[in-house]
C-alpha positions as a Python dict, from the first residue, in 0.01 Angstrom:
ca = {
    (1, 'M'): (0, 0, 0),
    (2, 'E'): (-171, -200, 247),
    (3, 'E'): (-506, -124, 412),
    (4, 'R'): (-499, -7, 768),
    (5, 'S'): (-670, -186, 1078),
    (6, 'P'): (-955, 29, 1248),
    (7, 'L'): (-728, 118, 1551),
    (8, 'K'): (-454, 227, 1327),
    (9, 'I'): (-687, 471, 1121),
    (10, 'A'): (-839, 590, 1414),
    (11, 'A'): (-508, 719, 1585),
    (12, 'T'): (-351, 894, 1294),
    (13, 'K'): (-244, 1229, 1390),
    (14, 'G'): (-408, 1531, 1203),
    (15, 'Y'): (-724, 1304, 1097),
    (16, 'V'): (-1064, 1365, 1143),
    (17, 'V'): (-1245, 1031, 1212),
    (18, 'L'): (-1626, 980, 1209),
    (19, 'I'): (-1750, 661, 1397),
    (20, 'K'): (-2103, 558, 1323),
    (21, 'G'): (-2320, 282, 1474),
    (22, 'H'): (-2667, 262, 1659),
    (23, 'P'): (-2618, 273, 2069),
    (24, 'G'): (-2453, -55, 2205),
    (25, 'T'): (-2250, -154, 1913),
    (26, 'G'): (-1920, -65, 2081),
    (27, 'K'): (-1826, 265, 1968),
    (28, 'T'): (-1744, 430, 2305),
    (29, 'L'): (-1521, 126, 2383),
    (30, 'F'): (-1345, 142, 2051),
    (31, 'S'): (-1297, 542, 2061),
    (32, 'L'): (-1119, 510, 2399),
    (33, 'S'): (-913, 219, 2278),
    (34, 'A'): (-804, 440, 2026),
    (35, 'G'): (-717, 721, 2260),
    (36, 'A'): (-543, 470, 2472),
    (37, 'C'): (-290, 403, 2155),
    (38, 'F'): (-299, 770, 2128),
    (39, 'G'): (-193, 851, 2492),
    (40, 'K'): (-360, 1163, 2535),
    (41, 'I'): (-764, 1173, 2525),
    (42, 'K'): (-959, 1490, 2575),
    (43, 'Y'): (-1343, 1340, 2589),
    (44, 'I'): (-1636, 1595, 2510),
    (45, 'S'): (-1946, 1445, 2640),
    (46, 'Y'): (-2304, 1550, 2577),
    (47, 'S'): (-2437, 1246, 2792),
    (48, 'E'): (-2208, 1012, 2946),
    (49, 'P'): (-2102, 1088, 3304),
    (50, 'E'): (-1723, 1115, 3385),
    (51, 'S'): (-1742, 806, 3598),
    (52, 'Y'): (-1855, 593, 3324),
    (53, 'I'): (-1574, 700, 3070),
    (54, 'K'): (-1315, 620, 3342),
    (55, 'E'): (-1437, 292, 3410),
    (56, 'K'): (-1442, 208, 3032),
    (57, 'L'): (-1126, 349, 3001),
    (58, 'K'): (-989, 98, 3266),
    (59, 'N'): (-1064, -201, 3007),
    (60, 'T'): (-785, -72, 2751),
    (61, 'V'): (-419, -187, 2723),
    (62, 'N'): (-297, 144, 2812),
    (63, 'K'): (-334, 220, 3201),
    (64, 'N'): (-125, 528, 3159),
    (65, 'V'): (-329, 712, 2928),
    (66, 'V'): (-398, 1085, 3035),
    (67, 'L'): (-777, 1173, 3008),
    (68, 'K'): (-936, 1507, 3013),
    (69, 'F'): (-1318, 1511, 3045),
    (70, 'L'): (-1568, 1789, 2987),
    (71, 'N'): (-1929, 1748, 3030),
    (72, 'V'): (-2095, 2032, 2812),
    (73, 'M'): (-2464, 2116, 2762),
    (74, 'G'): (-2512, 2335, 2480),
    (75, 'N'): (-2237, 2590, 2564),
    (76, 'T'): (-2076, 2660, 2215),
    (77, 'E'): (-1790, 2899, 2299),
    (78, 'V'): (-1668, 2637, 2549),
    (79, 'V'): (-1695, 2347, 2318),
    (80, 'I'): (-1518, 2496, 2038),
    (81, 'S'): (-1246, 2651, 2258),
    (82, 'E'): (-1226, 2302, 2450),
    (83, 'I'): (-1153, 2131, 2106),
    (84, 'L'): (-936, 2376, 1962),
    (85, 'D'): (-699, 2359, 2298),
    (86, 'G'): (-723, 1979, 2286),
    (87, 'L'): (-608, 1972, 1921),
    (88, 'K'): (-323, 2233, 1990),
    (89, 'S'): (-191, 2006, 2265),
    (90, 'G'): (-160, 1686, 2084),
    (91, 'Y'): (-462, 1520, 2237),
    (92, 'L'): (-699, 1261, 2066),
    (93, 'V'): (-1020, 1503, 2112),
    (94, 'I'): (-1342, 1278, 2117),
    (95, 'I'): (-1691, 1428, 2042),
    (96, 'D'): (-1968, 1215, 2203),
    (97, 'S'): (-2187, 1264, 2026),
    (98, 'I'): (-2156, 1503, 1715),
    (99, 'N'): (-2532, 1476, 1679),
    (100, 'A'): (-2578, 1639, 2003),
    (101, 'M'): (-2297, 1890, 1926),
    (102, 'L'): (-2447, 1985, 1563),
    (103, 'E'): (-2784, 2047, 1702),
    (104, 'N'): (-2659, 2360, 1910),
    (105, 'F'): (-2531, 2523, 1593),
    (106, 'K'): (-2781, 2735, 1358),
    (107, 'E'): (-2501, 2741, 1061),
    (108, 'K'): (-2340, 2408, 1089),
    (109, 'R'): (-2087, 2433, 803),
    (110, 'P'): (-1866, 2693, 924),
    (111, 'I'): (-1843, 2496, 1254),
    (112, 'E'): (-1784, 2163, 1042),
    (113, 'Q'): (-1487, 2400, 841),
    (114, 'I'): (-1361, 2494, 1170),
    (115, 'L'): (-1328, 2175, 1320),
    (116, 'Y'): (-1157, 2020, 1005),
    (117, 'G'): (-898, 2294, 948),
    (118, 'S'): (-818, 2301, 1302),
    (119, 'S'): (-728, 1919, 1277),
    (120, 'K'): (-508, 1966, 987),
    (121, 'A'): (-325, 2243, 1167),
    (122, 'K'): (-293, 2114, 1509),
    (123, 'N'): (-112, 1837, 1650),
    (124, 'G'): (-398, 1631, 1762),
    (125, 'T'): (-668, 1409, 1605),
    (126, 'L'): (-1070, 1493, 1611),
    (127, 'M'): (-1318, 1172, 1647),
    (128, 'M'): (-1659, 1247, 1612),
    (129, 'I'): (-1908, 976, 1750),
    (130, 'Y'): (-2241, 960, 1537),
    (131, 'E'): (-2567, 770, 1659),
    (132, 'G'): (-2691, 605, 1372),
    (133, 'E'): (-2569, 521, 1002),
    (134, 'S'): (-2728, 758, 780),
    (135, 'E'): (-2534, 1019, 594),
    (136, 'S'): (-2453, 1317, 789),
    (137, 'E'): (-2272, 1673, 754),
    (138, 'A'): (-1954, 1511, 926),
    (139, 'D'): (-1907, 1263, 634),
    (140, 'Y'): (-1759, 1564, 424),
    (141, 'I'): (-1513, 1672, 653),
    (142, 'S'): (-1392, 1339, 755),
    (143, 'D'): (-1068, 1159, 654),
    (144, 'A'): (-1217, 804, 774),
    (145, 'I'): (-1536, 682, 847),
    (146, 'L'): (-1584, 378, 1043),
    (147, 'N'): (-1913, 175, 1057),
    (148, 'F'): (-2029, -23, 1367),
    (149, 'G'): (-2280, -298, 1332),
    (150, 'Y'): (-2308, -656, 1279),
    (151, 'T'): (-2193, -918, 997),
    (152, 'E'): (-2419, -1243, 965),
    (153, 'I'): (-2209, -1574, 959),
    (154, 'K'): (-2384, -1888, 932),
    (155, 'G'): (-2705, -1713, 1081),
    (156, 'R'): (-2524, -1568, 1349),
    (157, 'K'): (-2469, -1202, 1396),
    (158, 'I'): (-2102, -1087, 1475),
    (159, 'R'): (-1986, -750, 1595),
    (160, 'S'): (-1796, -584, 1296),
    (161, 'I'): (-1624, -276, 1197),
    (162, 'K'): (-1665, -150, 820),
    (163, 'V'): (-1376, 86, 712),
    (164, 'I'): (-1606, 333, 460),
    (165, 'K'): (-1330, 560, 396),
    (166, 'D'): (-943, 598, 475),
    (167, 'R'): (-826, 882, 296),
    (168, 'N'): (-522, 793, 76),
    (169, 'F'): (-539, 427, 169),
    (170, 'P'): (-705, 152, 7),
    (171, 'V'): (-978, 4, 222),
    (172, 'R'): (-1087, -361, 212),
    (173, 'E'): (-1422, -505, 104),
    (174, 'A'): (-1481, -725, 434),
    (175, 'P'): (-1559, -589, 749),
    (176, 'F'): (-1338, -648, 1045),
    (177, 'L'): (-1482, -900, 1328),
    (178, 'F'): (-1446, -788, 1674),
    (179, 'T'): (-1551, -916, 2012),
    (180, 'I'): (-1548, -797, 2390),
    (181, 'V'): (-1323, -995, 2611),
    (182, 'N'): (-1333, -918, 2990),
    (183, 'N'): (-1456, -571, 2895),
    (184, 'K'): (-1159, -504, 2671),
    (185, 'L'): (-1195, -460, 2282),
    (186, 'K'): (-1040, -720, 2057),
    (187, 'I'): (-1041, -646, 1672),
    (188, 'L'): (-958, -974, 1476),
    (189, 'N'): (-751, -963, 1172),
    (190, 'A'): (-587, -1221, 972),
    (191, 'S'): (-467, -1501, 1221),
    (192, 'L'): (-291, -1775, 1029),
    (193, 'K'): (48, -1734, 1120),
    (194, 'F'): (239, -2055, 1064),
    (195, 'K'): (364, -2328, 877),
    (196, 'L'): (360, -2695, 914),
    (197, 'D'): (738, -2710, 840),
    (198, 'N'): (830, -2486, 1125),
    (199, 'L'): (623, -2541, 1415),
    (200, 'N'): (746, -2477, 1795),
    (201, 'T'): (654, -2646, 2115),
    (202, 'I'): (269, -2556, 2232),
    (203, 'K'): (303, -2253, 2453),
    (204, 'R'): (-69, -2177, 2520),
    (205, 'V'): (-371, -2372, 2389),
    (206, 'D'): (-732, -2250, 2420),
    (207, 'M'): (-965, -2480, 2302),
    (208, 'P'): (-1278, -2321, 2068),
    (209, 'E'): (-1499, -2519, 2307),
    (210, 'S'): (-1445, -2756, 2598),
    (211, 'P'): (-1278, -3054, 2485),
    (212, 'Y'): (-1484, -3256, 2745),
    (213, 'K'): (-1810, -3134, 2583),
    (214, 'I'): (-1690, -3264, 2237),
    (215, 'L'): (-1619, -3591, 2417),
    (216, 'E'): (-1984, -3583, 2548),
    (217, 'E'): (-2094, -3614, 2157),
    (218, 'S'): (-1998, -3926, 1997),
    (219, 'D'): (-1980, -3812, 1652),
    (220, 'V'): (-1847, -3481, 1586),
    (221, 'L'): (-1813, -3337, 1223),
    (222, 'V'): (-1637, -3003, 1171),
    (223, 'K'): (-1746, -2861, 844),
    (224, 'V'): (-1457, -2656, 679),
    (225, 'S'): (-1531, -2376, 450),
    (226, 'K'): (-1339, -2408, 101),
    (227, 'E'): (-1142, -2095, 187),
    (228, 'V'): (-945, -2319, 468),
    (229, 'H'): (-610, -2450, 334),
    (230, 'N'): (-558, -2828, 381),
    (231, 'D'): (-252, -2746, 588),
    (232, 'L'): (-494, -2620, 842),
    (233, 'I'): (-696, -2934, 858),
    (234, 'R'): (-378, -3133, 898),
    (235, 'L'): (-265, -2929, 1195),
    (236, 'M'): (-608, -2929, 1362),
    (237, 'K'): (-602, -3314, 1340),
    (238, 'V'): (-266, -3347, 1471),
    (239, 'F'): (-337, -3086, 1731),
    (240, 'F'): (-673, -3250, 1880),
    (241, 'A'): (-491, -3613, 1837),
    (242, 'T'): (-229, -3476, 2071),
    (243, 'F'): (-404, -3299, 2309),
    (244, 'Y'): (-650, -3606, 2392),
    (245, 'K'): (-365, -3799, 2403),
    (246, 'K'): (-202, -3596, 2661),
    (247, 'K'): (-535, -3636, 2843),
    (248, 'G'): (-487, -4011, 2878),
    (249, 'I'): (-752, -4100, 2594),
    (250, 'K'): (-665, -4358, 2334),
    (251, 'V'): (-647, -4193, 1997),
    (252, 'L'): (-640, -4337, 1665),
    (253, 'L'): (-548, -4075, 1389),
    (254, 'E'): (-597, -4138, 1006),
    (255, 'L'): (-347, -4016, 795),
    (256, 'S'): (-400, -3977, 385),
    (257, 'D'): (-139, -4086, 153),
    (258, 'E'): (1, -3723, 148),
    (259, 'E'): (39, -3729, 505),
    (260, 'K'): (392, -3928, 591),
    (261, 'E'): (396, -4111, 929),
    (262, 'D'): (760, -3988, 1022),
    (263, 'Y'): (663, -3627, 920),
    (264, 'V'): (335, -3639, 1157),
    (265, 'K'): (529, -3819, 1419),
    (266, 'N'): (798, -3529, 1426),
    (267, 'I'): (527, -3283, 1441),
    (268, 'I'): (375, -3424, 1736),
    (269, 'I'): (712, -3459, 1913),
    (270, 'T'): (777, -3095, 1873),
    (271, 'L'): (423, -2993, 2012),
    (272, 'A'): (436, -3224, 2302),
    (273, 'G'): (692, -3479, 2306),
    (274, 'E'): (738, -3865, 2173),
    (275, 'N'): (530, -4003, 2466),
    (276, 'F'): (223, -3834, 2302),
    (277, 'I'): (227, -4021, 1968),
    (278, 'P'): (-139, -4162, 1886),
    (279, 'V'): (-162, -4463, 1694),
    (280, 'L'): (-143, -4390, 1316),
    (281, 'L'): (-358, -4551, 1061),
    (282, 'K'): (-302, -4497, 667),
    (283, 'K'): (-603, -4459, 486),
    (284, 'P'): (-570, -4472, 87),
    (285, 'Y'): (-765, -4265, -160),
    (286, 'L'): (-1101, -4474, -176),
    (287, 'K'): (-1232, -4494, -551),
    (288, 'S'): (-1432, -4810, -526),
    (289, 'F'): (-1625, -4985, -260),
    (290, 'E'): (-1365, -5282, -263),
    (291, 'E'): (-1100, -5039, -162),
    (292, 'A'): (-1340, -4898, 118),
    (293, 'K'): (-1390, -5265, 266),
    (294, 'N'): (-1040, -5319, 257),
    (295, 'Y'): (-985, -5026, 463),
    (296, 'L'): (-1261, -5122, 704),
    (297, 'A'): (-1103, -5456, 745),
    (298, 'Q'): (-782, -5251, 856),
    (299, 'L'): (-979, -5051, 1088),
    (300, 'E'): (-1123, -5364, 1243),
    (301, 'K'): (-758, -5508, 1282),
    (302, 'Y'): (-638, -5195, 1440),
    (303, 'L'): (-955, -5157, 1687),
    (304, 'S'): (-911, -5567, 1793),
    (305, 'N'): (-754, -5476, 2129),
    (306, 'Q'): (-944, -5141, 2206),
    (307, 'D'): (-1245, -5124, 2377),
    (308, 'S'): (-1247, -4711, 2390),
    (309, 'G'): (-1088, -4423, 2253),
    (310, 'M'): (-1123, -4168, 1983),
    (311, 'L'): (-1091, -4162, 1566),
    (312, 'I'): (-974, -3835, 1438),
    (313, 'S'): (-970, -3828, 1054),
    (314, 'D'): (-1090, -3608, 733),
    (315, 'T'): (-1284, -3684, 436),
    (316, 'L'): (-1071, -3574, 171),
    (317, 'S'): (-973, -3933, 84),
    (318, 'E'): (-1318, -4044, 85),
    (319, 'E'): (-1455, -3786, -171),
    (320, 'G'): (-1387, -3974, -477),
    (321, 'L'): (-1600, -4261, -371),
    (322, 'A'): (-1861, -4028, -239),
    (323, 'S'): (-1883, -3833, -562),
    (324, 'S'): (-1876, -4154, -797),
    (325, 'E'): (-2064, -4400, -587),
    (326, 'A'): (-2316, -4238, -331),
    (327, 'S'): (-2505, -4520, -243),
    (328, 'L'): (-2189, -4730, -188),
    (329, 'Y'): (-2043, -4421, 17),
    (330, 'S'): (-2327, -4453, 230),
    (331, 'K'): (-2290, -4822, 337),
    (332, 'F'): (-1949, -4745, 377),
    (333, 'L'): (-2040, -4494, 641),
    (334, 'Q'): (-2286, -4716, 809),
    (335, 'E'): (-2041, -5006, 828),
    (336, 'K'): (-1762, -4782, 949),
    (337, 'N'): (-1996, -4652, 1240),
    (338, 'W'): (-2095, -4992, 1329),
    (339, 'I'): (-1720, -5088, 1367),
    (340, 'L'): (-1692, -4778, 1586),
    (341, 'K'): (-1944, -4827, 1786),
    (342, 'K'): (-1864, -5191, 1868),
    (343, 'H'): (-1549, -5079, 2007),
    (344, 'S'): (-1696, -4757, 2202),
    (345, 'M'): (-1504, -4542, 1978),
    (346, 'K'): (-1587, -4163, 1925),
    (347, 'K'): (-1516, -3980, 1603),
    (348, 'L'): (-1401, -3653, 1537),
    (349, 'T'): (-1409, -3607, 1128),
    (350, 'F'): (-1332, -3268, 938),
    (351, 'S'): (-1486, -3218, 609),
    (352, 'Y'): (-1514, -2940, 349),
    (353, 'E'): (-1868, -2820, 340),
    (354, 'S'): (-1867, -2818, -47),
    (355, 'H'): (-1768, -3186, -95),
    (356, 'V'): (-2056, -3466, -143),
    (357, 'S'): (-1907, -3653, 137),
    (358, 'T'): (-2001, -3373, 377),
    (359, 'A'): (-2389, -3423, 320),
    (360, 'F'): (-2362, -3798, 392),
    (361, 'Q'): (-2131, -3741, 712),
    (362, 'E'): (-2401, -3513, 851),
    (363, 'K'): (-2649, -3758, 855),
    (364, 'Y'): (-2428, -3967, 1095),
    (365, 'S'): (-2321, -3672, 1332),
    (366, 'D'): (-2441, -3640, 1661),
    (367, 'A'): (-2281, -3281, 1667),
    (368, 'I'): (-2188, -3057, 1374),
    (369, 'K'): (-1954, -2772, 1442),
    (370, 'S'): (-1822, -2509, 1134),
    (371, 'L'): (-1478, -2391, 1092),
    (372, 'I'): (-1503, -2081, 864),
    (373, 'D'): (-1214, -1882, 680),
    (374, 'F'): (-1358, -1508, 704),
    (375, 'Y'): (-1087, -1326, 524),
    (376, 'G'): (-817, -1442, 735),
    (377, 'T'): (-1009, -1481, 1056),
    (378, 'L'): (-1105, -1829, 1151),
    (379, 'V'): (-1438, -1861, 1310),
    (380, 'W'): (-1577, -2184, 1477),
    (381, 'I'): (-1956, -2224, 1501),
    (382, 'S'): (-2176, -2484, 1682),
    (383, 'E'): (-2452, -2558, 1475),
    (384, 'K'): (-2577, -2878, 1635),
    (385, 'P'): (-2677, -2861, 1893),
    (386, 'L'): (-2712, -2479, 1876),
    (387, 'G'): (-2400, -2315, 2073),
    (388, 'N'): (-2149, -2039, 2074),
    (389, 'S'): (-1931, -1877, 1827),
    (390, 'Y'): (-1542, -1828, 1838),
    (391, 'A'): (-1276, -1634, 1642),
    (392, 'I'): (-935, -1860, 1666),
    (393, 'E'): (-597, -1735, 1648),
    (394, 'V'): (-315, -1944, 1564),
    (395, 'N'): (51, -1823, 1595),
    (396, 'N'): (369, -1998, 1563),
    (397, 'T'): (640, -1714, 1584),
    (398, 'R'): (762, -1771, 1940),
    (399, 'G'): (607, -2111, 2045),
    (400, 'F'): (265, -2275, 1894),
    (401, 'V'): (-35, -2062, 2055),
    (402, 'L'): (-377, -2137, 1957),
    (403, 'K'): (-627, -1915, 2160),
    (404, 'N'): (-1014, -1837, 2098),
    (405, 'Y'): (-1245, -1539, 2162),
    (406, 'K'): (-1596, -1572, 2223),
    (407, 'L'): (-1780, -1392, 1976),
    (408, 'V'): (-2064, -1166, 2162),
}
C-alpha cells in the first residue's frame, strides 16, 4: 500500500480532514482545490466573504464545481444543520475555521462527536481549517491531518505540506513541496519519468532559468546532490547542448568513456534532429596529471578554429585526479580555463556536491547553481549570484517534456 498525495487524501469520501497552518500558507487555496476534485463544495465561513472564495475557486482546475456558501457568525443551530445537510448531500463541507466554530460551543466534545459520526454516516467529506499548528480538540476526530508550512532547502524556505496522519494508509517521512502558479496550486510529486534508452521528440521545454541569463555568466557550475542519478546528469548535458545548438551557438560537448558517441548522437537526433549535433569530445578518466595534459592538448586542437561558444561537461572523469592529486588538479583547472578564455568559450559544468572536484570548481566559477533531488522532486536553486528556486519536472511518456515551476 503506497502513501497518498495530499489532494487525494483530502477528497476521500467519508473522511474528516484537518488542515493546519498559519495564515498565508495556502490552506484556503488547497481546500478549494480539493473541493474542485470532489465536484461539490459547501463552504462554511467565519471570516472570508463569498466574493473572495469565488475568486479563489476560479483558479482551480475544475471550472464546473458546485459551490454553496454560508457566512455564519455564532448561530450554532444553523451551522450544525448546514453541515449535516451538506454531508448528507455528498458535498465536501469546509469549515473555515474550526477555531472560530468551537469557540461558540460550551461543550466541544459532543459537537466533535456529532461532526465525526455524521461524516461517517453520510456521503460527503468534512474538512476543517485550523489556524495554527498546535494540537487541538479536532485532532482526535480527524482521519487525516495535513500541516501547511515551509521546508528549508539550501537556506530557502519552500512551501510544503506534511501529512501527519492518513487513517489506514502509510504516510511518507518527507513533506510534499508545493507552489502557486498563476494563482493555481501545484503539488510536486516524484517527477523523474524518463529513460535514456526510450526518449521521445521534444514536445515542450521550459528552462529552470533563462538560458540567455546563463550565457551572460562565463563559467557556470551546477552542483548536483548525491541522490541524483548519473543518467539525469547525462540527459541535462545533452539537453542543454541541443538547446544552445538550436539557438545557433557553437557547442562542444564532453563525453566520458561510458558515453558512446553514436548513442549520444541518436538521442540528439531523436530530440531535435541530425542538424543539431554538437562537436563531441571524448574525455578519458584522468588518473594522473600526464593524462590531464594529453586531454588539454586534445581540447586545444578542437578549439584551434573556434573563436566562441560553450563547453558542456561533467567532472565524473576528473574526480580520480582531484581526490589523489589536489594541487595538480587545481593546476589542470587553471590551464583548462586559460585555454577556454583564449578561445572565448563559456562553460557549463555538472559536478556532484559531495566530490572533491566540486570544491575546486567553485573557485573557478562565476555562477553556481544547485540541482537537488528532494524525494523525487528536482529542485534547481541559484546560489551565486543569489537567485530564484525552481522545481523541475521531466516526463517522457508522450514526448519529452521539461518544465519548471518557480517556488514561491
